C-alpha positions in Angstrom: -24.3 -43.5 -37.6 -27.5 -42.3 -39.2 -29.2 -44.9 -41.3 -32.6 -43.3 -41.7 -32.3 -43.0 -45.5 -31.1 -46.6 -45.6 -34.1 -47.8 -43.7 -36.4 -46.0 -46.2 -34.6 -47.8 -49.0 -35.0 -51.2 -47.2 -38.8 -50.6 -47.2 -38.7 -50.5 -50.9 -37.0 -53.9 -50.9 -39.9 -55.4 -49.1 -39.0 -54.4 -45.6 -36.2 -57.0 -45.1 -34.7 -56.6 -41.7 -31.0 -56.1 -41.8 -30.3 -56.5 -38.1 -27.1 -58.6 -37.8 -26.2 -58.2 -41.5 -22.4 -57.4 -41.4 -20.8 -54.2 -42.7 -17.7 -54.4 -44.9 -15.1 -51.6 -44.7 -12.7 -53.0 -47.3 -10.3 -54.7 -44.9 -8.6 -57.2 -47.2 -7.7 -59.9 -44.8 -9.0 -63.2 -46.0 -10.8 -64.0 -42.7 -12.6 -60.6 -42.7 -13.7 -61.0 -46.3 -14.9 -64.6 -45.8 -16.7 -63.7 -42.6 -18.5 -60.9 -44.5 -19.4 -63.1 -47.4 -20.6 -65.9 -45.2 -22.7 -63.4 -43.2 -24.3 -62.0 -46.3 -25.1 -65.4 -47.8 -26.6 -66.5 -44.5 -28.8 -63.4 -44.4 -29.9 -63.9 -48.0 -30.8 -67.5 -47.5 -32.6 -66.9 -44.2 -34.6 -63.9 -45.5 -35.2 -65.1 -49.0 -33.5 -62.1 -50.7 -33.8 -62.2 -54.5 -30.9 -61.6 -56.9 -31.6 -57.9 -57.6 -32.1 -57.2 -53.9 -28.8 -59.0 -53.0 -26.9 -56.4 -54.9 -28.7 -53.5 -53.2 -28.4 -55.0 -49.8 -24.7 -55.8 -50.2 -24.0 -52.4 -51.6 -25.7 -50.8 -48.6 -23.4 -52.7 -46.2 -20.2 -51.2 -47.7 -18.3 -48.6 -45.7 -15.0 -46.7 -46.1 -12.7 -48.0 -48.8 -15.1 -50.7 -49.8 -17.8 -48.1 -50.6 -15.3 -46.0 -52.5 -14.4 -49.0 -54.6 -18.0 -49.9 -55.2 -18.8 -46.3 -56.4 -15.8 -46.5 -58.8 -17.1 -49.8 -60.3 -20.6 -48.4 -60.7 -19.2 -45.3 -62.5 -17.0 -47.4 -64.7 -19.8 -49.7 -65.7 -22.2 -46.8 -66.4 -19.6 -45.1 -68.6 -19.2 -48.3 -70.6 -23.0 -48.6 -70.9 -22.9 -52.0 -69.1 -24.6 -50.9 -65.9 -28.1 -52.4 -66.1 -28.5 -54.7 -63.1 -27.9 -52.5 -60.1 
């Protein structure tokens, strides 16, 4: 998996290290979702990630159907003129 463009984007977020930050592929089993959310919150707390950065970091950790869903939500919000915080 090539994450070179992603690493460049992280530098724009203040160089926060994402080692150990979980990926989410969209598997909708409660334990998988809760593990991902807990892992993200732990990372945010430990690294002092701000609100705007949280969205960017969380988005970058989506894969597969989760990323497809996220892109749909973005497109929908943009088309409604409500997409101002991502």
